[in-house]
N, C-alpha and C positions, 0 to 999 in steps of 0.2 A: 603583468596581471592587472586587470582593470578593477574598478569598483564593482561590487556585487549589489545589485538592486533586487529587492523582494517585491514582487507584484502578483496580482491576480493573473491566472492563466487566461488566455484567449482561445477560442474554439480552434483556430488554425494552428495552435501550439501542440495539439494532442499528439501528433506523430513524434514530436520531440520529447514529450513526456515518456512515451514508450521507449525511445532510444536511451534516455537518461536512466530510466529504471532498469532497463536491460543491462546497461553498462555497470550500474551500481551493484546489481545482484549477480553479474556474470552470466546472464541468460539472454536469449534472443527469442522473442515471442513469434510464434507462427501466425500467419494472417488470420486464421480462424480464431485464435486466442485474442488477437487485437480487436476483432469484431465483438467478442464477448466483453472484453474490458471496456470498450467504448460505450456499449449499451448500458453499463452500470456506472459509468464515470460521471461525476458531477463537476463540470468545468467551473461553475459558479463558486464552488467551495474548495478550489485547488489553488495553491500558491506555487510560485516558481522563483528560483534564484537565477538571475540573469547576469552574465558577464560579457561585455562587448557584444550584446545582441544574441548571445547563445545561452540556452538553458543549461544550467550546471547542477540544479537540484530542484526537488519538488516535494510537496506533501499534499494530501487531499483528505477531505472529510466526506464520508458517506452517511446519509440519513438512514438510521436503523432503529429498531425497537428492542427493548430489553424487558424481559419478564422479571418482576421483582416480587418479594414475598407478599402474600395476600392476593396472588393471582392477578396482579395489575401489570399493565404494559405501559412503559414510558418511552418517549422518543429519546434517542441518544445520538451524539455526534461521534461517529466511528472514524478515528484517525488511521489512515492507511497511505500507501504509495509514498512512503517517506524514503527518499534516496538522494544521495549526492555523488556526483562523478568521483571516481577514485583520484583523479588528478586535482580535485578541489577539496579534499578532506583535510581536517585539522586546521581549518581557517575560520571556524565559527559559523559556517553556512547552515549546518544542521540546527544549531542552537537558535539562530535568527529565524529560520523557517518555523521552528517549533514555537518560539515565543509569539510570533505574529499569528500563527494559526490558533494558539490557545487564547490569545486576545480576541480574535475574530469569533471564536466559539463562545466566549464569555459575553461579548457584546451582542451576539446574534440571538441570545436568549436560551441557548442550550443549557440545561442544568447538569447534564452528565456527559462525559466523554469517555469512550472506551478505546482501547488500542487494538488494532489488528496488525500486529507486527511480528517479525520473525526473530528479533533480538530484544525481547522484552526488558532485559536487564539494563539497557542503555537509556531507558525512558524514566527511571525512578526519579531522577532530578527534576522531572516535570510533573511529578505527582502520580504517575501510573504505577501500578503494582499488580501482582498476580491475583486474579480473581478465583482461580482454581488450579489445582495441581494434578487433577485426574479427570479424565473424560472417558466415559464409556457409553456405548450404545449397542443395540442389537437390531438386526434386520432379519426379516424372513427372506430367505434366499430368492424366492420367486419375485419379490418386489425390489431386490437390490440391483441397481444398474447405475452406470455413470450418467450424470445429469446432462452432459454435453456431447458433442460429436468428436470426442477425443480418441476413441478406440484404444490403441496401445500407446498413445502419446502421454505417458506419465513416467516419472522418474524410476519406477520399479520395473519398467519394461526394458527388455534387451532388444526389442524389435526396432527401436527408434535410434538411428545413428547418433544423434546428438547426445544421448545418454550413455552410449557405450564408452567404456574406459574410465568413467568417473569413479574415483576411489581406487583406481589401479595404482600400484606402487611404481 
C-alpha cells in the first residue's frame, strides 16, 4: 500500500469518480445517469484521494441555495459524493478528505455547509447534524412526473434487472 495523496480532481478524472462512487455504494450508474451527474458536477470543488496513481476516494461540493427564516436565500456549500473504496476503508482517508474539504469551504468564503449524504450519522464529528426529521409534500397528480429520462429505472421498479433480487433472503 502506497501513500495516499489528497488533491483536486482534474477534468479527465471524472470517469474514475463514477467508478469509485459506484464501488463505494455498491452501484453501477447507467450511461444516461452519468450524463446527468456530469452536468451537475463541479470538478473545481471536488477532492480525491489517490494511491499509486489510482483514485480511491472522493468528495465534492455543489453550490446551492438555502432559504432561511425571513424569506431570505443564502448560498451554501453542499457536501456530496463522499465515498472511499471498500478496499481502502478504516485507513483515515474519509477523515482526511473531510478535513481538507471543510478547510477549503472555510477559506473559500462559504458561511454554511449542508450535507447531502446517505449516512448522516457518520458526519457528526465534523459538525453536521439533522436539519429535519420529517419531510412532507403533496403534488397534484397531473403535474407529477419524473424529472429525467429514467422510466422504470428506479429502485422500486421490478422491471429493471439490476434491482431484481435486492432484499431477497
